[in-house]
ZAVEX-191847 format. One record per residue (C-alpha): residue in one letter; x, y, z. Coordinates in pm, whole numbers, plus 50000, padded with zeros to 5 digits. Example, Ala and Ser with C-alpha at 12.3 -4.5 7.8 and 13.67 -1.06 7.14 Angstrom:
2
a512304955050780s513674989450714
end
This chain:
1059
m776126079297518s776416051897262s776776014897300l777625988397046v775455957797031a774875934196744a771865917696597t771735903396248t768205901596119s766385895895798a765645923195553t762315930695718a763325926596083g763815955696315a767035965796488g766375951396831a768945951997111a771385922797133p774255912697358a777315934697326w779835924897064r783205912797175h786045937697159y789525928097041p792535951497028f793375945996663f794385982096596d797066003796755v796936041896761v800176057296636p800536095196614v801756107496277k804496133896303d806056157396061m809256142495917h811096175495980d809616181696325l808886150196520s807166169796796s804286181296580a801816168596326p802526171295951d802836207495849i799996207095598f797476197695869k798426225596110a795896248395944t793116223295967l790386249095957e791486259795611l791126224595468s787956218895274t788156181695197v790546151995201a790336120594984p792486089894916s793796082194567s796056058494379v798926083694374g798666096094732t796446114994971l794586143994812v794076175395020a792056205794911d791856238795096i789366266995098h791586287494865g791056263994575s794476247094595m795116210094567h797946189994721i799116154394660l800816139794969d803146110194997r803376084695282n805176110495499f802426135195421e804866157095234s803576175094929l804396158394598a802526183494384s800416214494438w798366235294203v795366258394205a792376238594096h789696265294140v790866301294117g789416323394386g787156296194512r787256263094693v786986225594628t783876211094781h784046174794658m786556152994486v786926116794387e789706097494204r789866065294001k792786051993795g794746084393805v791786106093696l790656131893953i787246148093947t786766179694151l783646199994218g784126235194343e783376271994317e785166301194162d784576338594213v783726347193854i781396318093803r778156314893994s777466278393910p779406248894054l782326239693831l783216203793737k786866197493650i788586165593547w792336161993598d794986137093488i797076136093804v799496110393664n800726132393377r801946167793442d801886199593238k805436206493117k805116243993172t803356246693507g804126212293654a800466208693751p798326178893649v796816180793303l793326195393299l791136173293084r787736189393123s786206220193285v782446225093258k779696242293449l777276220593638s773876227693484l770376214093447g769236213893087n770186246392911r770516267393221p772796267193519h771426250993826p770086277294062v772216282694367i770236274194673n772956276594934d776696273494969d776596235294961e774326227894670v776346196494567s775846172094850t777746141094735v779536125994435a780336090694320l782526076794039s782446041193910a785646020793926s785866018993546l785486057093502a782436049793290h779866067293507l779836098193729a776976106393968i776486139794141g773856144094414l772306177994487g770626191794791d767216194194623g766996156694557t768356157994203v771006133694074l773076140493765i774546109893590y777246113093326r777346080793128h780256068492919l782586093393077d785686073092992q784796073492621a784196110792629l787636117192777t789376098192496s787216108492200s787776146092216n790366171492338s787856199392405l787786210992767t784026214492760s783266181792585l781236159992822p778176138692759k774856153892849p773966142993203r770886122993274i768766139793545i767036119193810n764596137194039d763406123394369t759666127494390a759976136194760n762646162494685d764666149594980p768306160394979i770746134694844t773016122895126g774866093794965l775676078194630g777386045594541f777856024494230k777285987294247e780025974094022p779275946893763t780075910793854e780145877893665d776675869493792n775255904193722p777125923793454n774885954393496c775905985693681s773496001293935l773506033094141f772446034694505i770836067994591v770456076394960t768276104795086i767396114895435n764346092395429r764986062595200v767376042894978l766766041394602l768296019694328y768776032193973q769666008793685v772526025693498t773295999193233g771665968193099k768045958893058g765715983693230s768246011993241g767016047593213g763806041993409l762756055993742p764706046094052s763146019394271v762846020994647v765135996294823d764386005495184e762336031495364i765276043895566g767606072795512c770506089695677g772296122295716l775096135095504g778236113495533c776436084295694a776266062195384t779116043195221m779626013794987d781085982195133w784595971095042k783335947794768a781175975294611h778115952594622n775945968094896i775566002095054t775756007095431v773516032995594a774106045495948k771146056496161d771106065796525e769476033096626a771336008696397i773426002696088y771635989195784v773035971295483c770995974795164g771405954994846t769725955094512e766925932494640g766295951694960r767675952995310a770335926295357a771375929395722c770985951096026y773485957696307a772165974096624y774376003396716e772656028596937g773916063896947h774436094096731k776686091096430s778356118696242s779906097595963i780606062295849h783486049895634s784626016895484h788156003795513l788805969895357n786425946495541y785885970695828l783385998195901v784656029796071i781936047896267v782536082896399s780266097996664p779676135396708p781576152596992f780276146297342i781396149297703a782696117797871s780756104898172p781516076598417a777896065698375s778206060598001i777076027497857s780286024697659a783156009497852t785636029697645v784006062197751r783776051298114n787446042498123l788326076097972a786196094598225t787776075498511k791336082398395n790666119298322p788796135298612n788746168498422h786756153998136d784046180498173d786386206598028s786456193197666d784476172497418i785616139397283t784816119596970k784506082196968v785776061596676t784686025196646i786015999696397f784085967896364e784025938696131p780465930896023e781175896995860n782595881696177k780685904296415y783385917796644v784775951996732a788375955796624y788935989796781s787086014297002g788726046397112t788176083297177f789876113897039a789996148697182h788236174196969d786146167596664v787196142496396r787486161696070e788456134095830v788836096195821i791296086195548s791686050595424q795056051295251w797966026895203g796105999695393q795866021495707i793236043395871y794206079295943i792166100996181l792476138696142t791046158996428s790046195396430d793116205296634g795406194096347n796616161396499l796876131296270s796716096196412c797206063096233l795186032796331q797606004996236e796085970796201k798035943996376s799435915496174t797275885396110a799585863496315t799235886996613k795465887096583l795355849496559d797625845596862h795275867697061l792325846196957y794245814397036r794865826297391k791155831497433s790375797897265l788355815596998y789285792196720s786035795796526l786555833096505a790175827196410l789025806296116n786625833796009v789375859796036a791705838095830k789045834895561t788445872495557q792165879595543q792425854295256l795165834095418d796635804995224d795285769995275s798245758395480s797715786295734v794015778195759a794885741495806d797205750996093i794275768696264h792175737196224r795015717296377q795225739496683y791445739296712g791465701296693d794175699096960h792105721597184l788975700397142y791005668397187q792315680697522k788765688597627g787715653197540e785465663697252y786865637497016d784105639096756n784415676596716a788195674096722m788125649196438q785965672996233q788775698396260f791535673696186v789725662795872q790125698495746t793915695395775i794195666595527g796725675395263f798685698895488l799215680195815q801035647295831p798385619995877s800555602896138y800055632896369v796315626096381i796495588396364r798675585896676k796085605296875f793225581796787l794885547696797d793215540097127a790425514597098q787875538697247r788525564096970i788795539996681h785515552196532n786985586896494l790055571796335v787855554496080t786305587995989y789715603595932l791045574495727q787925573495511e788275610295431l791945605195360h791075578795104s788235598594952l790675626894878g793155602894721l795925611094972a796185577495145n799125554495104s799315516995147d799865519895524h796695540395562t794745515095360t796095487295577l795135505595895l791625513795773l790865478395663n792285464395986t790025488296171y786995476095978t787865440196044k788545446796411l785155463596447k783575436296233d781895463996040v781105444895725a778725471395593r781345498795596l783915474795458d781575467195169s781005503995110f784715511295115i785935484694876k783075491294634t784015527894607e784335536494243s787515551594110k787905589094085g786985603993751n784435594693492g785075557693504e787435559493213e790495537893183g793365550693396d791175566293670e792775565294009l791345544794294p790905561794631f792945534194799d795915511994730l794445481794556e797185456694635t797165466195001a793385462895023i793485428194872r796305417395100v794645429895420c791285414295335r793025380995276q794895382895603a791705391195793g789795362495637y787475383995425f788045363695114e784865374894940h785905411294962a789415403894848s788185383494552y785695411094465l788485436694436a790775413294248k788085403793999k786755438793948y790115454393880e791495424793683k794095413093930h793985378093790e796815363593993d795435377294319y791955364494241l793185329594168r795435329694472i792435338394690q790135312494536i792705284594540e794955290894838d792495307695072a788895298994989g789565265594824n786985273894558y788595254194279s785515252594061d785165290394043a788885293993982l788635269193697q785815288093529y787665320793584l790735306493415r788615295293124k787315330793083l790745346293096g791825331392770p795055314392670d797475342792731a796345351093083a795675315093183e799125303493073s801115318493360n798435312093622l798025275493534a801775271493546r801515281393913y798275265194023g797915236693780r799025209794026a796595221294295m793775222594043l794565187493920e794555173794273n791035186594338l789405187593994p791455163593780e789015158193494e787845194293465t791365207893487t792565183293226k789795194892993l790855230993045l794495223292977i793555204492663d791475233692540l794245258292612c796845237992425t794665230192127s792745262692084s794035294391921g791075315792020q788985324992323l787605297392541t783925296392630v782455288992969e780365258193014p776665267793017d775885258093374a778935275393511a778275306693307v774725309793443a775975305193798l778605331893753r776095356793613q773785350893906n776525355194165a778425383694001a778025418794141p776555445093906s779835464293890y781995434293801l784015439193486s783525413493214y786435391093145l784795374192848a786335397492589l789935405492666n790795412992305r788395441792239n789795449391897q788235417991751a784515415491708v784465378591637t786915354591797s787095317491732a786465297992047v786985260792104t785145243192379s786015210692537d783785181192475p781395178992770a781525141392751t784045122192952l787435120592785p788465085992654a790315062492882p794025058292806s793555021392724i791215029792437a792445046092119t791565082792125v788945090491864l789245118091611p787585150791720d784155157491579t784275189091373h780655196391468s781575198191838r783475230091773h781685262791722e782445299091698s781695320991997i780525355691912i781825379492178d780065412692216t782215441992120p781895473792328q780425504692165t783795521692165a785345494991948t786215503291590p783325493991358p784045468491086l785185482890758p782775480090463e783485453990202s785675466189923t784175467289574s787465471789394t789215445189191p790455418089426s794185418389478q796435389889572p795005369389861v796375378390202g798005350190392p796275335190693p796955351391029l799705337191241i798455315591527k800165310391858r799195280892072l800315273892424s803045248392472p801845216992651r805335212592796l804535239693050y802095216993229f803895183393226a805145187193583h801605192493718f800595156893630v803235140693848d800555126694079n797915121793809m799335098693547e795985087093415q794935122793339f798415129593206l797965101792953i794565115392852f795995150392824l798855140192595e796795117692371t794025143392329v796425172192266a798255151992002l794965143191834r793295177591844r796355198491778w798225178091518g795765150891426q798165123991546r797255092191729v798645057891786g798085033491502s796775057891241q798005082690986t797875120191044s794365133591008p794015156390708t791425178090886s793265183491212s795685209691085p793805232590848a795815246690565s794585281590649e796415281590982s799995294191000l801895288991319l803735318091471d806715296291568e806815263991370e810075252891528a808605255691879d805545236491763r807765208891628i809585206891960d806215204092137q805225174891915v808445156291992a808075163092365v804465150592369w805275117992193n808455112292392t806415115792710l803635093992577l806145066792492e807565068892842l804095065692993y803315035692773l806485018892902t806135028193272l802405025193338p800765010193528f802725012693850k803094983494088d800574996794339y798025006294072k794564992794159g792475007093878t791274990893562a791825018593307l795515011093255v796324976893102k799984968593059v799594947892745t797604974792573l800095001492672r803014980492540d801174975692214k800775013292192a804455017992260m805344993991979a802915011891750v804615044891827l808035030291755k806885014891427s805185046591310i806955067091046d804705097791101l804815102691478p807625127391555y809275111491860d813025113491927p814605079591842m817565084492073h815255093192361a813115063092277l816225041292271i817165052392621l813605045992743c813455010992597s816845002892742s815965016893087h812684997793106g813974965492944y811714967092643t813814945792407e811314944592125g811414981892106l815184981792127v815554958691830l813084979091631l814885011391710w818294996491625e816964986791289k815415021091226m818585038791339g820925016891128m822545000691432y822644966491263e825634954091457d823624959091779v820764938891628i823074909891541r824754911491879y821324910492043w820524877691867m823974864991952d823264871692316q819914854792284d821644823592146r824174822892426e821404826492686g819314800192512a816264822292530t815414817592161a815874785091969d816414800591628a818604828991748s821564818191531a819254815891231q818144851691305v821814861991307l822284846890963n819044862090846y820054897490953l823534891790803n822024883190465r819774914090496y822324939990601g825694923890513p825914935290148e825664971690256h827624967590579p830604943590513h831994947690865l829224924290986y830804893590815p833854890791046l831494895091345v829254866691230l832264844891137r833614849091487f830154840291629f829704808791415t833134795991516s832684803991883t831224769991981p831324735391822q827544733891824l827214765691623l829934754491385e828254721091336r824924737691253h826374764391028r829414747490861e828134755890515d827184790490627v830764795990743k832024787190398r829634811990237v830754838690486l834404831590393e833554834990026c831864868690088i834874880890290d837204869890012e835004884489740k834574918089910e838214917890036i836984925290387l839854907690563p843214894790435p843784857490465l846004862890764g843204881390936v840794853090868v843304828091008q843684849191320v839914849891367l839584812491329s842604804291542r841494822891851n839994790291984g840134753991901v836704751291744a837564755691374s840024731491213v842404736390918g840384712690712l837434736690730v839364763390539k841904741690353e840474747490008w839934784590077l843544788390194m844974769989895a843014791789655n844234823489825i847844811289819r847624804589444d846194838689380s848904854889590r851674837289401t850244847789067e850034883889183i853624883289308q854884870188971n853044897588785d854514924189010k858054911088953e857634912488575l856334947988594i859304958488809d861754944088555s860144963388271y860334995888472r864014990088543l864834983988173e863015015288064t864765035588331a868205023388217t867415033187858k866375068087960l869465072988173k871745062887881q869985087387652v870375115187904e874065107587932e874595109687555l872745142487531s874725158087812d878175148087669p879505177887463e882765161287346h881395134087130p879775145986810r876285135086725v875665118486392f872155121986249h871015094386016v867505107685959t866635111085589r863095123285605c861475154385751s859565147886071a856995173985972c856195166985608s857735131985581g859435143185263q862975135285151l865315156085362d867395180885166l869335211785239p868845234385418s867745212185706i867625215086084h868475186486320f867435184786687m869195164286957c866025144287006n866735127286663h864055147586484s865045165786161y863105191185954h863275211485641q864045246985724r860945256785535c858825233685754l859775252986069a858515286486174d860825315886197n863005316486508e861815281986606t864315267886861e862455237686990c861435205586830p857725208486746t857135171786797c858705170487145a857365204587243r853805191287268e854845163687506h857025186887712s854235212687747v851925186587900i854635176788150r855325213388237e851595219688293i851405189788527r854405202588725k852845237188753n849625222288886n851565201389136e853495231989256r850215251389294l848585223089484a851615220589712d850585254089870q846955243489932h847465227290269e843795224790356l843205203390046f846135180990138v844815176490494s841365167290365d842955141290130i844865126990426q841625123790626e839925105390339g842785084690193g845365081790465f848545064590346n847505065489981a847225103389997v850735106490146a852195083189882a850495103089604a851885135189749f855425120889736g854855110189380r853705144789273g856565161789449f854435178889718l856825167989992n860125170389795m862785196089870t862575228589674r864695227089361t866765256589250
end
């Protein structure tokens, strides 16, 4: 009796007994019937005793009989082709690879074994049999091998590539045909084969098994395992060391048919009565204890099929299969049985164990199935159950570890393996083994929804397992923001600062290059750390990964670390600090007014990178983590960047004039360029071309930060004065500094810069007029000094403030001195005079009326409309009239001289009250009346002359148009040559006469009058053309008014069209 037990040992260990392997029904026995007669086995196997050998192939099952015939069978075991391979003999061995069949057999006329090679894919067109490629006698040297017995060839092996053929003989000799594939393609001769290499076993033990170890990526050499009855040898076929003597692998051997290569063609398996041994190229690899006699061993995929010799079943047998058979069949003593066992050595379980009546003739591994042919001609198929069925069976027995091994062996896809891990995890979870369950659930990441696992471990007692799962989820890069939130909340709930540190300091996936992906959602991590109060961790992430806004929000809103935030802003540079200061500027000014003001000044006056103050820089380097990214060089394309630092000294008080910046206080900051930056180009030695213009510079607008100073007016004043000085070289009471705006600098947007200048000085003027407030208790702001500055701004011709805005400010804050000054600068002279008029009425100024006269003398000649205003003012009260009686007369003379008002208008002005008397203007009136009378008399005389001339012209027209009265010409001289008029002569109705010779041919018009008439016609044509230009007429109306309309009538623009 035989029993199956397992024990895996080292290469030198013995095959000791071990507990019995587990049996699983993974194969079903299905009888194979003939397709034409379902009650019997396939017809070709009915004469089983006449079959010599059976072998699988790529085209079907190969069957050879003792008559030398070959048959190729299909899946129904029907013959696809048949031919006589060995005439009058039999086929003893055959093997097939890639459609090439090699047979070894005997024929009557030939004493030596005959080797034939067939192409079973291509057929002979005449006979229909496969093409015979080679047919040679098997010989040793120059003579045929001596025939020892009927089975002189014991075994044969063919490499998968058809390159090598090995034939083992019963006397311990092995023949190796090398480069067989090349020989088959290089010649068409039937006897052309390479000379075999002969290997002799020194012990002359019969060869019982051969197998080629196929080349692999690790070992590209091909080796041949040689098995005898006493040992296992290894022969190097190709590569370094080939052609030498075979080496001994193991001092074990086996009988014929008890050696086979494994399914990967790496090791050879040898079956002995006490155990099964696996031998590799380095020696014995494994040993499986299997006690009992063995007639043959076969490989099928990852399984080993072991066949025992026939025996009689006994209820006392060690094997449970045999005992069950003996119990069910009481008449078991009448016949022998053969036991077939299929076991899987990698996972160490028996997949099938069964008995067959009669002897097992052949075990065929074909089409993924195992076929058992017994000596009575019955054919049975051992069908492997589906993988799902096998896994279900293992699930029911809670054998999940074995299920995973089976899935790996069956090469299931990753999703199926993950499902096994899920079921295994559920099983362990129900048993309360949460740690082990989590190990299984971790294997499902990427295939199982994380929420499935997370819900199971949300309980506080299992939160540690949840942390393990979430960490693995993040390490694989499959976590979303919710998972990051949950993990960080778990850390904070456990107060596990060490693991929190380890998590957030996890480097990004990849080689650290730009664009590498983080294993967690950065924004979520920062948000959760802030919410949990771990501000240091949140700021670490924000700073490391350049989340400037988040970092500043943490430092300012959460941690209240304004000093660090200020230094961080200084390192960011103008572009990055612009938006952040617009948000946090007010909070920074409330806590660090002076330092923040310095930073704002530097930002608005510098065009390059800002430098950190020395003390702060040292502190930051000491506190910074080693993996912090440097923010000192944001523009990595520039090796040298100009940097402007703020003066470490205290900024000047607003009551003191801001001093000009010291050019020595500025310096250039050399910022290290990373090694990947483009190296500077070498200096050109060619002829210098035209100089390139200076680079365009963009400076931040100070208007962005005006609103932040609403509660810090002192610093606001300092900010504006310093920005104006450093940026444009402008200050109160001085001219623009020639060194403040270098000629080499070109602004990117000059219009925006001009607007900034106006805004700064408008705001400064407003501060000068509003400060100090009523509740101000300091000493830095002095009202008198500020008003003096305001007046200096208004008087300046260089400071670019808006006059209209300044006018509104002075009016709103009652700054009359500034108002008067602005009125003068803006040409509002009437407002200036009215101001002094109001001052005289209020009695605030003694010489107010004198100032009115003074401004009238200054601006009156250019602005005549001021004279009537002053005349009305001087005659408004008797006191003014008494003081300025002579001045009134001079004003009247100017009005009369410049014809500002007609006399009637002057009388109306003076008669509006009873202050001025007639005597005051008596002489002036009498002079105007005389002038008016003289002008009237002149106009009358001119009218009379026009009337007389008109009457003369009308009479002349009448005479010329009367055809009934003849015209008598009394002219005696020619109007052209002034000579005495003689015949022939020509007389015109205009009283001009000419010699005929003095006129041109066909002349019909008087030459003398024609010149005058042509001028008049040209004027009329121009008037008619201008009559259609309405835009020109409208513009003349706007400029001249009534005079333009009168001129248009005179030129005929508005007359009716004449026909």
